[in-house]
VMD Tcl script that builds the backbone (N, CA, C; Angstrom):
set m [mol new atoms 576]
animate dup $m
set s [atomselect $m all]
$s set {name element resname resid chain x y z} {
  {N N MET 1 A 95.882 74.175 77.953}
  {CA C MET 1 A 97.312 74.311 78.121}
  {C C MET 1 A 97.903 73.027 78.687}
  {N N GLY 2 A 97.177 71.965 78.612}
  {CA C GLY 2 A 97.694 70.698 79.097}
  {C C GLY 2 A 97.763 70.682 80.613}
  {N N ALA 3 A 98.547 69.756 81.145}
  {CA C ALA 3 A 98.717 69.676 82.595}
  {C C ALA 3 A 99.455 70.921 83.074}
  {N N PHE 4 A 98.926 71.512 84.126}
  {CA C PHE 4 A 99.528 72.751 84.625}
  {C C PHE 4 A 100.717 72.434 85.514}
  {N N LYS 5 A 101.859 72.989 85.159}
  {CA C LYS 5 A 103.068 72.841 85.967}
  {C C LYS 5 A 103.636 74.236 86.161}
  {N N GLY 6 A 103.373 74.810 87.307}
  {CA C GLY 6 A 103.838 76.159 87.585}
  {C C GLY 6 A 103.616 76.472 89.049}
  {N N SER 7 A 103.586 77.761 89.376}
  {CA C SER 7 A 103.401 78.148 90.773}
  {C C SER 7 A 102.023 78.780 90.966}
  {N N THR 8 A 101.530 78.703 92.200}
  {CA C THR 8 A 100.237 79.285 92.553}
  {C C THR 8 A 100.442 80.295 93.662}
  {N N LYS 9 A 99.698 81.404 93.586}
  {CA C LYS 9 A 99.812 82.469 94.580}
  {C C LYS 9 A 98.406 82.933 94.935}
  {N N GLU 10 A 98.146 83.108 96.238}
  {CA C GLU 10 A 96.862 83.631 96.712}
  {C C GLU 10 A 97.111 84.825 97.607}
  {N N ASN 11 A 96.389 85.923 97.353}
  {CA C ASN 11 A 96.482 87.097 98.217}
  {C C ASN 11 A 95.309 88.035 97.960}
  {N N ILE 12 A 95.248 89.085 98.742}
  {CA C ILE 12 A 94.248 90.130 98.560}
  {C C ILE 12 A 95.005 91.353 98.061}
  {N N GLU 13 A 94.606 91.825 96.899}
  {CA C GLU 13 A 95.290 92.957 96.274}
  {C C GLU 13 A 94.570 94.244 96.648}
  {N N ILE 14 A 95.318 95.183 97.212}
  {CA C ILE 14 A 94.786 96.513 97.485}
  {C C ILE 14 A 95.435 97.459 96.493}
  {N N ARG 15 A 94.625 98.043 95.632}
  {CA C ARG 15 A 95.135 98.960 94.603}
  {C C ARG 15 A 94.820 100.386 95.026}
  {N N PHE 16 A 95.772 101.283 94.756}
  {CA C PHE 16 A 95.570 102.689 95.107}
  {C C PHE 16 A 95.999 103.578 93.951}
  {N N PHE 17 A 95.446 104.791 93.938}
  {CA C PHE 17 A 95.750 105.751 92.882}
  {C C PHE 17 A 96.374 106.997 93.485}
  {N N LEU 18 A 97.296 107.590 92.732}
  {CA C LEU 18 A 98.007 108.797 93.161}
  {C C LEU 18 A 97.972 109.823 92.039}
  {N N THR 19 A 98.062 111.094 92.408}
  {CA C THR 19 A 98.250 112.121 91.393}
  {C C THR 19 A 99.706 112.019 90.916}
  {N N PRO 20 A 100.038 112.536 89.745}
  {CA C PRO 20 A 101.425 112.506 89.283}
  {C C PRO 20 A 102.383 113.186 90.268}
  {N N THR 21 A 101.972 114.306 90.861}
  {CA C THR 21 A 102.820 115.028 91.814}
  {C C THR 21 A 103.109 114.164 93.041}
  {N N VAL 22 A 102.072 113.536 93.585}
  {CA C VAL 22 A 102.256 112.683 94.775}
  {C C VAL 22 A 103.118 111.469 94.427}
  {N N ALA 23 A 102.930 110.892 93.243}
  {CA C ALA 23 A 103.739 109.732 92.834}
  {C C ALA 23 A 105.228 110.104 92.796}
  {N N ARG 24 A 105.544 111.267 92.205}
  {CA C ARG 24 A 106.954 111.709 92.140}
  {C C ARG 24 A 107.514 111.937 93.541}
  {N N LYS 25 A 106.731 112.611 94.401}
  {CA C LYS 25 A 107.188 112.868 95.774}
  {C C LYS 25 A 107.386 111.562 96.540}
  {N N LEU 26 A 106.483 110.622 96.346}
  {CA C LEU 26 A 106.581 109.340 97.043}
  {C C LEU 26 A 107.829 108.569 96.611}
  {N N LEU 27 A 108.112 108.568 95.308}
  {CA C LEU 27 A 109.325 107.903 94.824}
  {C C LEU 27 A 110.571 108.552 95.435}
  {N N THR 28 A 110.593 109.872 95.511}
  {CA C THR 28 A 111.728 110.584 96.120}
  {C C THR 28 A 111.845 110.228 97.596}
  {N N THR 29 A 110.724 110.226 98.305}
  {CA C THR 29 A 110.731 109.873 99.736}
  {C C THR 29 A 111.263 108.461 99.925}
  {N N TRP 30 A 110.772 107.524 99.127}
  {CA C TRP 30 A 111.216 106.132 99.265}
  {C C TRP 30 A 112.714 105.995 98.963}
  {N N LYS 31 A 113.206 106.730 97.985}
  {CA C LYS 31 A 114.655 106.708 97.706}
  {C C LYS 31 A 115.424 107.235 98.910}
  {N N ASN 32 A 114.964 108.354 99.482}
  {CA C ASN 32 A 115.630 108.942 100.649}
  {C C ASN 32 A 115.579 108.036 101.874}
  {N N GLU 33 A 114.549 107.209 101.966}
  {CA C GLU 33 A 114.425 106.255 103.072}
  {C C GLU 33 A 115.246 104.989 102.822}
  {N N LYS 34 A 115.997 104.974 101.734}
  {CA C LYS 34 A 116.855 103.848 101.360}
  {C C LYS 34 A 116.060 102.567 101.080}
  {N N ARG 35 A 114.859 102.762 100.576}
  {CA C ARG 35 A 114.091 101.593 100.155}
  {C C ARG 35 A 114.651 101.115 98.829}
  {N N ARG 36 A 114.500 99.849 98.566}
  {CA C ARG 36 A 114.956 99.284 97.304}
  {C C ARG 36 A 113.881 99.554 96.248}
  {N N LEU 37 A 114.263 100.240 95.181}
  {CA C LEU 37 A 113.354 100.512 94.073}
  {C C LEU 37 A 113.823 99.708 92.873}
  {N N GLU 38 A 113.084 98.656 92.573}
  {CA C GLU 38 A 113.450 97.763 91.477}
  {C C GLU 38 A 112.537 98.047 90.277}
  {N N PRO 39 A 113.084 98.676 89.228}
  {CA C PRO 39 A 112.244 99.018 88.073}
  {C C PRO 39 A 111.842 97.763 87.282}
  {N N TYR 40 A 110.669 97.817 86.696}
  {CA C TYR 40 A 110.218 96.739 85.820}
  {C C TYR 40 A 109.238 97.296 84.802}
  {N N SER 41 A 109.000 96.534 83.768}
  {CA C SER 41 A 107.982 96.882 82.774}
  {C C SER 41 A 107.559 95.603 82.066}
  {N N PHE 42 A 106.289 95.566 81.691}
  {CA C PHE 42 A 105.781 94.411 80.965}
  {C C PHE 42 A 104.501 94.773 80.239}
  {N N VAL 43 A 104.092 93.862 79.363}
  {CA C VAL 43 A 102.818 93.974 78.657}
  {C C VAL 43 A 102.027 92.725 79.008}
  {N N ASP 44 A 100.763 92.920 79.420}
  {CA C ASP 44 A 99.865 91.795 79.677}
  {C C ASP 44 A 98.870 91.707 78.530}
  {N N TYR 45 A 98.834 90.548 77.882}
  {CA C TYR 45 A 97.868 90.269 76.818}
  {C C TYR 45 A 96.790 89.388 77.443}
  {N N TYR 46 A 95.601 89.951 77.631}
  {CA C TYR 46 A 94.519 89.228 78.295}
  {C C TYR 46 A 93.721 88.407 77.295}
  {N N PHE 47 A 93.279 87.246 77.774}
  {CA C PHE 47 A 92.443 86.338 76.998}
  {C C PHE 47 A 91.244 85.964 77.854}
  {N N THR 48 A 90.137 85.640 77.203}
  {CA C THR 48 A 88.922 85.275 77.927}
  {C C THR 48 A 88.256 84.066 77.277}
  {N N ARG 49 A 87.632 83.267 78.121}
  {CA C ARG 49 A 86.826 82.122 77.662}
  {C C ARG 49 A 85.667 82.016 78.649}
  {N N GLY 50 A 84.504 82.541 78.260}
  {CA C GLY 50 A 83.397 82.600 79.212}
  {C C GLY 50 A 83.813 83.472 80.392}
  {N N LYS 51 A 83.725 82.910 81.591}
  {CA C LYS 51 A 84.141 83.666 82.776}
  {C C LYS 51 A 85.602 83.402 83.141}
  {N N SER 52 A 86.266 82.528 82.400}
  {CA C SER 52 A 87.677 82.229 82.664}
  {C C SER 52 A 88.559 83.309 82.064}
  {N N ARG 53 A 89.635 83.627 82.760}
  {CA C ARG 53 A 90.570 84.654 82.310}
  {C C ARG 53 A 91.998 84.107 82.374}
  {N N ALA 54 A 92.799 84.575 81.435}
  {CA C ALA 54 A 94.221 84.252 81.429}
  {C C ALA 54 A 94.936 85.449 80.819}
  {N N LYS 55 A 96.225 85.538 81.088}
  {CA C LYS 55 A 97.012 86.587 80.446}
  {C C LYS 55 A 98.380 86.022 80.134}
  {N N VAL 56 A 98.932 86.545 79.059}
  {CA C VAL 56 A 100.317 86.232 78.713}
  {C C VAL 56 A 101.090 87.486 79.057}
  {N N ARG 57 A 102.050 87.341 79.938}
  {CA C ARG 57 A 102.864 88.482 80.363}
  {C C ARG 57 A 104.211 88.410 79.655}
  {N N LYS 58 A 104.533 89.475 78.939}
  {CA C LYS 58 A 105.832 89.589 78.281}
  {C C LYS 58 A 106.610 90.673 79.006}
  {N N TRP 59 A 107.629 90.252 79.719}
  {CA C TRP 59 A 108.462 91.188 80.479}
  {C C TRP 59 A 109.371 91.939 79.526}
  {N N LYS 60 A 109.422 93.255 79.673}
  {CA C LYS 60 A 110.348 94.088 78.907}
  {C C LYS 60 A 111.631 94.293 79.706}
  {N N SER 61 A 111.497 94.237 81.025}
  {CA C SER 61 A 112.656 94.424 81.899}
  {C C SER 61 A 113.290 93.070 82.195}
  {N N VAL 62 A 114.411 93.103 82.895}
  {CA C VAL 62 A 115.116 91.867 83.250}
  {C C VAL 62 A 114.225 91.058 84.189}
  {N N HIS 63 A 113.863 89.886 83.776}
  {CA C HIS 63 A 113.007 89.024 84.583}
  {C C HIS 63 A 113.096 87.609 84.046}
  {N N THR 64 A 112.996 86.663 84.934}
  {CA C THR 64 A 112.951 85.262 84.535}
  {C C THR 64 A 111.695 84.669 85.128}
  {N N PRO 65 A 110.824 84.070 84.360}
  {CA C PRO 65 A 110.901 83.875 82.915}
  {C C PRO 65 A 110.572 85.167 82.174}
  {N N LYS 66 A 110.974 85.232 80.923}
  {CA C LYS 66 A 110.730 86.423 80.104}
  {C C LYS 66 A 109.258 86.485 79.671}
  {N N ILE 67 A 108.665 85.306 79.476}
  {CA C ILE 67 A 107.259 85.233 79.075}
  {C C ILE 67 A 106.585 84.168 79.940}
  {N N GLU 68 A 105.391 84.493 80.439}
  {CA C GLU 68 A 104.662 83.531 81.255}
  {C C GLU 68 A 103.169 83.637 80.991}
  {N N VAL 69 A 102.485 82.528 81.208}
  {CA C VAL 69 A 101.034 82.502 81.142}
  {C C VAL 69 A 100.542 82.517 82.574}
  {N N ILE 70 A 99.553 83.372 82.841}
  {CA C ILE 70 A 99.002 83.483 84.186}
  {C C ILE 70 A 97.485 83.272 84.100}
  {N N PHE 71 A 97.015 82.209 84.719}
  {CA C PHE 71 A 95.577 81.987 84.859}
  {C C PHE 71 A 95.193 82.605 86.181}
  {N N PHE 72 A 94.061 83.301 86.223}
  {CA C PHE 72 A 93.709 83.974 87.466}
  {C C PHE 72 A 92.210 84.026 87.665}
  {N N LYS 73 A 91.833 84.168 88.928}
  {CA C LYS 73 A 90.430 84.391 89.272}
  {C C LYS 73 A 90.384 85.113 90.605}
  {N N ARG 74 A 89.243 85.712 90.871}
  {CA C ARG 74 A 89.003 86.386 92.151}
  {C C ARG 74 A 87.768 85.767 92.762}
  {N N LYS 75 A 87.890 85.452 94.036}
  {CA C LYS 75 A 86.762 84.866 94.744}
  {C C LYS 75 A 86.738 85.455 96.146}
  {N N ALA 76 A 85.634 86.110 96.494}
  {CA C ALA 76 A 85.466 86.738 97.814}
  {C C ALA 76 A 86.644 87.674 98.132}
  {N N GLY 77 A 87.114 88.423 97.127}
  {CA C GLY 77 A 88.188 89.379 97.337}
  {C C GLY 77 A 89.592 88.796 97.276}
  {N N VAL 78 A 89.692 87.482 97.168}
  {CA C VAL 78 A 91.005 86.825 97.126}
  {C C VAL 78 A 91.393 86.580 95.671}
  {N N LYS 79 A 92.611 87.013 95.332}
  {CA C LYS 79 A 93.145 86.805 93.980}
  {C C LYS 79 A 93.957 85.512 93.985}
  {N N ILE 80 A 93.628 84.631 93.063}
  {CA C ILE 80 A 94.360 83.372 92.930}
  {C C ILE 80 A 94.989 83.367 91.545}
  {N N GLU 81 A 96.307 83.237 91.512}
  {CA C GLU 81 A 97.040 83.213 90.243}
  {C C GLU 81 A 97.861 81.935 90.147}
  {N N MET 82 A 97.848 81.364 88.948}
  {CA C MET 82 A 98.700 80.219 88.658}
  {C C MET 82 A 99.522 80.593 87.436}
  {N N ASN 83 A 100.850 80.583 87.561}
  {CA C ASN 83 A 101.671 80.957 86.421}
  {C C ASN 83 A 102.626 79.842 86.019}
  {N N LYS 84 A 102.967 79.909 84.732}
  {CA C LYS 84 A 103.985 78.995 84.216}
  {C C LYS 84 A 104.758 79.679 83.107}
  {N N ALA 85 A 106.018 79.367 83.019}
  {CA C ALA 85 A 106.887 79.928 81.986}
  {C C ALA 85 A 106.537 79.298 80.643}
  {N N VAL 86 A 106.659 80.093 79.591}
  {CA C VAL 86 A 106.431 79.594 78.235}
  {C C VAL 86 A 107.568 80.063 77.336}
  {N N ALA 87 A 107.715 79.394 76.196}
  {CA C ALA 87 A 108.840 79.678 75.298}
  {C C ALA 87 A 108.694 80.995 74.545}
  {N N SER 88 A 107.459 81.296 74.099}
  {CA C SER 88 A 107.297 82.517 73.307}
  {C C SER 88 A 105.871 83.036 73.425}
  {N N LEU 89 A 105.706 84.284 73.080}
  {CA C LEU 89 A 104.400 84.922 73.077}
  {C C LEU 89 A 103.479 84.200 72.089}
  {N N ARG 90 A 104.012 83.892 70.945}
  {CA C ARG 90 A 103.223 83.211 69.904}
  {C C ARG 90 A 102.747 81.840 70.371}
  {N N THR 91 A 103.653 81.067 70.961}
  {CA C THR 91 A 103.289 79.733 71.459}
  {C C THR 91 A 102.201 79.830 72.516}
  {N N ALA 92 A 102.376 80.756 73.457}
  {CA C ALA 92 A 101.389 80.929 74.527}
  {C C ALA 92 A 100.031 81.313 73.949}
  {N N SER 93 A 100.016 82.272 73.018}
  {CA C SER 93 A 98.767 82.714 72.403}
  {C C SER 93 A 98.086 81.576 71.660}
  {N N GLU 94 A 98.860 80.813 70.906}
  {CA C GLU 94 A 98.293 79.688 70.149}
  {C C GLU 94 A 97.722 78.625 71.083}
  {N N GLU 95 A 98.427 78.333 72.185}
  {CA C GLU 95 A 97.937 77.341 73.139}
  {C C GLU 95 A 96.633 77.811 73.785}
  {N N LEU 96 A 96.575 79.086 74.158}
  {CA C LEU 96 A 95.351 79.611 74.760}
  {C C LEU 96 A 94.197 79.570 73.756}
  {N N LYS 97 A 94.449 79.977 72.523}
  {CA C LYS 97 A 93.405 79.958 71.493}
  {C C LYS 97 A 92.919 78.532 71.236}
  {N N SER 98 A 93.847 77.562 71.209}
  {CA C SER 98 A 93.432 76.172 70.974}
  {C C SER 98 A 92.641 75.620 72.162}
  {N N SER 99 A 92.740 76.261 73.320}
  {CA C SER 99 A 91.958 75.862 74.498}
  {C C SER 99 A 90.644 76.641 74.581}
  {N N GLY 100 A 90.333 77.411 73.532}
  {CA C GLY 100 A 89.061 78.133 73.493}
  {C C GLY 100 A 89.109 79.566 73.990}
  {N N PHE 101 A 90.289 80.059 74.358}
  {CA C PHE 101 A 90.414 81.448 74.811}
  {C C PHE 101 A 90.498 82.374 73.601}
  {N N GLU 102 A 89.947 83.571 73.763}
  {CA C GLU 102 A 89.986 84.595 72.719}
  {C C GLU 102 A 90.777 85.794 73.229}
  {N N PRO 103 A 91.566 86.441 72.358}
  {CA C PRO 103 A 92.261 87.672 72.770}
  {C C PRO 103 A 91.232 88.706 73.231}
  {N N TYR 104 A 91.584 89.479 74.265}
  {CA C TYR 104 A 90.610 90.374 74.880}
  {C C TYR 104 A 91.127 91.811 74.991}
  {N N LEU 105 A 92.113 92.042 75.838}
  {CA C LEU 105 A 92.651 93.381 76.086}
  {C C LEU 105 A 94.167 93.301 76.234}
  {N N THR 106 A 94.815 94.440 76.041}
  {CA C THR 106 A 96.245 94.543 76.301}
  {C C THR 106 A 96.453 95.689 77.284}
  {N N ILE 107 A 97.225 95.423 78.340}
  {CA C ILE 107 A 97.535 96.457 79.328}
  {C C ILE 107 A 99.053 96.548 79.448}
  {N N ILE 108 A 99.557 97.775 79.319}
  {CA C ILE 108 A 101.000 98.026 79.340}
  {C C ILE 108 A 101.382 98.701 80.655}
  {N N LYS 109 A 102.447 98.210 81.249}
  {CA C LYS 109 A 103.019 98.868 82.426}
  {C C LYS 109 A 104.466 99.199 82.069}
  {N N GLU 110 A 104.702 100.465 81.690}
  {CA C GLU 110 A 106.029 100.875 81.228}
  {C C GLU 110 A 106.904 101.411 82.349}
  {N N LYS 111 A 106.344 102.321 83.146}
  {CA C LYS 111 A 107.089 102.893 84.270}
  {C C LYS 111 A 106.578 102.213 85.528}
  {N N ALA 112 A 107.394 101.374 86.135}
  {CA C ALA 112 A 106.929 100.653 87.318}
  {C C ALA 112 A 108.114 100.302 88.212}
  {N N TRP 113 A 107.835 100.267 89.515}
  {CA C TRP 113 A 108.861 99.930 90.496}
  {C C TRP 113 A 108.273 99.022 91.559}
  {N N LEU 114 A 109.045 98.049 91.961}
  {CA C LEU 114 A 108.738 97.263 93.144}
  {C C LEU 114 A 109.536 97.915 94.256}
  {N N VAL 115 A 108.844 98.350 95.306}
  {CA C VAL 115 A 109.471 99.133 96.373}
  {C C VAL 115 A 109.452 98.320 97.653}
  {N N SER 116 A 110.651 98.064 98.204}
  {CA C SER 116 A 110.708 97.228 99.407}
  {C C SER 116 A 111.778 97.701 100.377}
  {N N LYS 117 A 111.566 97.361 101.619}
  {CA C LYS 117 A 112.536 97.601 102.682}
  {C C LYS 117 A 112.185 96.640 103.804}
  {N N ARG 118 A 113.199 96.022 104.346}
  {CA C ARG 118 A 112.997 95.044 105.417}
  {C C ARG 118 A 112.134 95.654 106.530}
  {N N GLY 119 A 111.105 94.898 106.945}
  {CA C GLY 119 A 110.247 95.346 108.035}
  {C C GLY 119 A 109.097 96.256 107.617}
  {N N THR 120 A 108.962 96.536 106.305}
  {CA C THR 120 A 107.852 97.376 105.837}
  {C C THR 120 A 107.108 96.643 104.722}
  {N N SER 121 A 105.950 97.166 104.385}
  {CA C SER 121 A 105.171 96.586 103.287}
  {C C SER 121 A 105.907 96.782 101.970}
  {N N THR 122 A 105.722 95.841 101.057}
  {CA C THR 122 A 106.264 95.968 99.707}
  {C C THR 122 A 105.162 96.533 98.820}
  {N N TYR 123 A 105.525 97.528 98.035}
  {CA C TYR 123 A 104.580 98.186 97.140}
  {C C TYR 123 A 105.001 97.959 95.700}
  {N N ALA 124 A 104.006 97.982 94.813}
  {CA C ALA 124 A 104.278 98.130 93.392}
  {C C ALA 124 A 103.721 99.506 93.049}
  {N N LEU 125 A 104.500 100.327 92.372}
  {CA C LEU 125 A 104.049 101.641 91.921}
  {C C LEU 125 A 104.205 101.663 90.410}
  {N N GLU 126 A 103.100 101.962 89.705}
  {CA C GLU 126 A 103.083 101.797 88.256}
  {C C GLU 126 A 102.354 102.945 87.573}
  {N N PHE 127 A 102.817 103.279 86.375}
  {CA C PHE 127 A 102.050 104.175 85.521}
  {C C PHE 127 A 101.398 103.312 84.458}
  {N N VAL 128 A 100.067 103.365 84.394}
  {CA C VAL 128 A 99.320 102.573 83.424}
  {C C VAL 128 A 98.605 103.541 82.478}
  {N N PRO 129 A 98.989 103.553 81.192}
  {CA C PRO 129 A 98.331 104.454 80.243}
  {C C PRO 129 A 96.808 104.284 80.302}
  {N N GLY 130 A 96.114 105.400 80.387}
  {CA C GLY 130 A 94.657 105.368 80.459}
  {C C GLY 130 A 94.116 105.375 81.877}
  {N N LEU 131 A 94.925 104.934 82.836}
  {CA C LEU 131 A 94.492 104.916 84.237}
  {C C LEU 131 A 95.316 105.846 85.112}
  {N N GLY 132 A 96.568 106.082 84.736}
  {CA C GLY 132 A 97.424 106.976 85.511}
  {C C GLY 132 A 98.311 106.249 86.506}
  {N N TRP 133 A 98.719 106.983 87.548}
  {CA C TRP 133 A 99.619 106.427 88.565}
  {C C TRP 133 A 98.822 105.591 89.553}
  {N N THR 134 A 99.210 104.351 89.668}
  {CA C THR 134 A 98.532 103.417 90.548}
  {C C THR 134 A 99.564 102.525 91.226}
  {N N GLY 135 A 99.172 101.942 92.293}
  {CA C GLY 135 A 100.073 101.038 93.002}
  {C C GLY 135 A 99.269 99.937 93.648}
  {N N GLU 136 A 99.972 98.992 94.213}
  {CA C GLU 136 A 99.281 97.918 94.906}
  {C C GLU 136 A 100.121 97.366 96.043}
  {N N ILE 137 A 99.401 96.824 96.983}
  {CA C ILE 137 A 99.994 96.030 98.064}
  {C C ILE 137 A 99.293 94.685 97.999}
  {N N GLU 138 A 100.046 93.606 98.060}
  {CA C GLU 138 A 99.444 92.281 98.100}
  {C C GLU 138 A 99.476 91.798 99.546}
  {N N VAL 139 A 98.283 91.623 100.121}
  {CA C VAL 139 A 98.156 91.216 101.513}
  {C C VAL 139 A 97.887 89.717 101.558}
  {N N PRO 140 A 98.693 88.961 102.330}
  {CA C PRO 140 A 98.407 87.525 102.456}
  {C C PRO 140 A 96.991 87.324 103.006}
  {N N VAL 141 A 96.325 86.259 102.578}
  {CA C VAL 141 A 94.966 85.988 103.015}
  {C C VAL 141 A 94.875 85.981 104.543}
  {N N LYS 142 A 95.891 85.447 105.202}
  {CA C LYS 142 A 95.896 85.393 106.669}
  {C C LYS 142 A 96.008 86.784 107.299}
  {N N GLY 143 A 96.436 87.784 106.532}
  {CA C GLY 143 A 96.596 89.141 107.050}
  {C C GLY 143 A 95.419 90.053 106.732}
  {N N GLU 144 A 94.280 89.463 106.382}
  {CA C GLU 144 A 93.112 90.242 105.965}
  {C C GLU 144 A 92.683 91.278 107.003}
  {N N LYS 145 A 92.851 90.984 108.281}
  {CA C LYS 145 A 92.439 91.917 109.340}
  {C C LYS 145 A 93.279 93.195 109.336}
  {N N LYS 146 A 94.430 93.174 108.667}
  {CA C LYS 146 A 95.298 94.345 108.612}
  {C C LYS 146 A 94.928 95.302 107.473}
  {N N ILE 147 A 93.971 94.935 106.648}
  {CA C ILE 147 A 93.613 95.761 105.491}
  {C C ILE 147 A 93.205 97.179 105.893}
  {N N PRO 148 A 92.344 97.378 106.918}
  {CA C PRO 148 A 92.002 98.760 107.286}
  {C C PRO 148 A 93.222 99.619 107.648}
  {N N SER 149 A 94.220 99.037 108.308}
  {CA C SER 149 A 95.412 99.831 108.638}
  {C C SER 149 A 96.232 100.118 107.381}
  {N N HIS 150 A 96.255 99.202 106.422}
  {CA C HIS 150 A 96.933 99.458 105.138}
  {C C HIS 150 A 96.240 100.605 104.404}
  {N N VAL 151 A 94.913 100.588 104.388}
  {CA C VAL 151 A 94.151 101.632 103.702}
  {C C VAL 151 A 94.414 102.988 104.354}
  {N N LYS 152 A 94.418 103.016 105.677}
  {CA C LYS 152 A 94.696 104.263 106.410}
  {C C LYS 152 A 96.076 104.800 106.030}
  {N N HIS 153 A 97.064 103.897 105.987}
  {CA C HIS 153 A 98.429 104.292 105.645}
  {C C HIS 153 A 98.485 104.826 104.204}
  {N N LEU 154 A 97.811 104.155 103.286}
  {CA C LEU 154 A 97.817 104.592 101.884}
  {C C LEU 154 A 97.231 105.994 101.747}
  {N N LYS 155 A 96.166 106.267 102.475}
  {CA C LYS 155 A 95.571 107.606 102.426}
  {C C LYS 155 A 96.514 108.640 103.040}
  {N N ARG 156 A 97.250 108.241 104.087}
  {CA C ARG 156 A 98.221 109.143 104.721}
  {C C ARG 156 A 99.354 109.515 103.767}
  {N N ILE 157 A 99.752 108.572 102.902}
  {CA C ILE 157 A 100.856 108.862 101.978}
  {C C ILE 157 A 100.373 109.526 100.687}
  {N N GLY 158 A 99.052 109.772 100.575}
  {CA C GLY 158 A 98.552 110.543 99.442}
  {C C GLY 158 A 97.653 109.830 98.453}
  {N N ALA 159 A 97.233 108.611 98.754}
  {CA C ALA 159 A 96.334 107.902 97.831}
  {C C ALA 159 A 95.014 108.658 97.722}
  {N N VAL 160 A 94.565 108.893 96.492}
  {CA C VAL 160 A 93.299 109.590 96.273}
  {C C VAL 160 A 92.132 108.613 96.137}
  {N N LYS 161 A 92.449 107.344 95.903}
  {CA C LYS 161 A 91.430 106.303 95.785}
  {C C LYS 161 A 92.078 104.979 96.158}
  {N N VAL 162 A 91.334 104.140 96.883}
  {CA C VAL 162 A 91.813 102.804 97.251}
  {C C VAL 162 A 90.711 101.818 96.891}
  {N N THR 163 A 91.066 100.700 96.273}
  {CA C THR 163 A 90.080 99.721 95.834}
  {C C THR 163 A 90.668 98.313 95.873}
  {N N LYS 164 A 89.801 97.320 95.861}
  {CA C LYS 164 A 90.239 95.927 95.736}
  {C C LYS 164 A 90.091 95.447 94.292}
  {N N LYS 165 A 89.710 96.345 93.381}
  {CA C LYS 165 A 89.557 95.958 91.978}
  {C C LYS 165 A 90.923 95.775 91.333}
  {N N SER 166 A 90.977 94.879 90.374}
  {CA C SER 166 A 92.219 94.630 89.636}
  {C C SER 166 A 92.375 95.650 88.511}
  {N N ILE 167 A 93.556 95.699 87.945}
  {CA C ILE 167 A 93.812 96.561 86.786}
  {C C ILE 167 A 92.853 96.183 85.655}
  {N N LEU 168 A 92.614 94.900 85.458}
  {CA C LEU 168 A 91.696 94.468 84.407}
  {C C LEU 168 A 90.290 95.005 84.679}
  {N N GLN 169 A 89.796 94.861 85.903}
  {CA C GLN 169 A 88.457 95.361 86.237}
  {C C GLN 169 A 88.373 96.881 86.053}
  {N N LEU 170 A 89.404 97.591 86.476}
  {CA C LEU 170 A 89.417 99.049 86.344}
  {C C LEU 170 A 89.438 99.468 84.878}
  {N N THR 171 A 90.193 98.741 84.059}
  {CA C THR 171 A 90.239 99.026 82.622}
  {C C THR 171 A 88.881 98.742 81.985}
  {N N GLU 172 A 88.258 97.614 82.369}
  {CA C GLU 172 A 86.923 97.294 81.844}
  {C C GLU 172 A 85.915 98.380 82.237}
  {N N ASP 173 A 85.969 98.839 83.494}
  {CA C ASP 173 A 85.075 99.910 83.954}
  {C C ASP 173 A 85.254 101.159 83.098}
  {N N LYS 174 A 86.510 101.524 82.852}
  {CA C LYS 174 A 86.790 102.729 82.065}
  {C C LYS 174 A 86.276 102.574 80.627}
  {N N LEU 175 A 86.480 101.406 80.042}
  {CA C LEU 175 A 85.997 101.166 78.681}
  {C C LEU 175 A 84.467 101.252 78.621}
  {N N ARG 176 A 83.784 100.705 79.647}
  {CA C ARG 176 A 82.312 100.785 79.685}
  {C C ARG 176 A 81.847 102.241 79.804}
  {N N ARG 177 A 82.519 103.023 80.680}
  {CA C ARG 177 A 82.155 104.440 80.827}
  {C C ARG 177 A 82.351 105.187 79.513}
  {N N ASN 178 A 83.481 104.936 78.847}
  {CA C ASN 178 A 83.754 105.601 77.568}
  {C C ASN 178 A 82.723 105.198 76.518}
  {N N GLN 179 A 82.352 103.914 76.500}
  {CA C GLN 179 A 81.340 103.430 75.552}
  {C C GLN 179 A 80.003 104.102 75.825}
  {N N SER 180 A 79.626 104.239 77.109}
  {CA C SER 180 A 78.363 104.896 77.475}
  {C C SER 180 A 78.366 106.343 77.016}
  {N N ARG 181 A 79.504 107.020 77.179}
  {CA C ARG 181 A 79.600 108.414 76.735}
  {C C ARG 181 A 79.427 108.525 75.227}
  {N N ARG 182 A 80.056 107.606 74.489}
  {CA C ARG 182 A 79.938 107.636 73.024}
  {C C ARG 182 A 78.485 107.402 72.607}
  {N N VAL 183 A 77.808 106.446 73.247}
  {CA C VAL 183 A 76.417 106.160 72.919}
  {C C VAL 183 A 75.556 107.373 73.257}
  {N N ALA 184 A 75.771 107.979 74.429}
  {CA C ALA 184 A 75.003 109.160 74.835}
  {C C ALA 184 A 75.237 110.304 73.851}
  {N N SER 185 A 76.471 110.512 73.419}
  {CA C SER 185 A 76.775 111.582 72.452}
  {C C SER 185 A 76.081 111.309 71.131}
  {N N TYR 186 A 76.104 110.064 70.691}
  {CA C TYR 186 A 75.464 109.687 69.435}
  {C C TYR 186 A 73.958 109.931 69.524}
  {N N GLU 187 A 73.336 109.523 70.644}
  {CA C GLU 187 A 71.902 109.725 70.835}
  {C C GLU 187 A 71.567 111.213 70.827}
  {N N HIS 188 A 72.395 112.029 71.458}
  {CA C HIS 188 A 72.167 113.484 71.491}
  {C C HIS 188 A 72.229 114.055 70.069}
  {N N ILE 189 A 73.217 113.654 69.310}
  {CA C ILE 189 A 73.390 114.153 67.940}
  {C C ILE 189 A 72.213 113.698 67.069}
  {N N ARG 190 A 71.739 112.470 67.265}
  {CA C ARG 190 A 70.621 111.944 66.459}
  {C C ARG 190 A 69.344 112.739 66.674}
  {N N HIS 191 A 69.160 113.259 67.886}
  {CA C HIS 191 A 67.925 113.976 68.210}
  {C C HIS 191 A 68.018 115.470 67.962}
  {N N VAL 192 A 69.135 115.954 67.485}
  {CA C VAL 192 A 69.292 117.392 67.233}
  {C C VAL 192 A 68.773 117.741 65.869}
}
mol reanalyze $m
mol bondsrecalc $m
mol representation Tube
mol addrep $m
């Protein structure tokens, strides 16, 4: 992609899962608490080259830039992202392919809100097809010692699972489990 000219962000992502009922109740509670609920939606087109990962994000909601390339990696639990605006999805895809990246996965976030209020943590709450209702808190690297209190709070508000895995890792895990089930079913049928 040539010389990188964009922004870099480092943090620790804490992802949590909610049942649909808890997600609806939480959104209602946050509205009643006068938190700012900013809706958004986008599609992430993931690309891979060996262990390198990149994604082209196409925002469906109002956002600037409308399309961006995000290079990312995780090291010792820290997520490092470098993003830059691009002119079009096609241009971004072609540039990544010419740099040796191959298309990999697509993840859609259609129903999503950034939830904030002065003096409180900012949350992202999202519905991801195939994974369900999930959310995240991005903790600055310097705030790592606060992670246990964040986890406690998430469980108090109804989180059924809390993890440091990314949406991509969770999607890959689910695809592997589904593949294992298909192979096991095929093996069972072959031996009948």
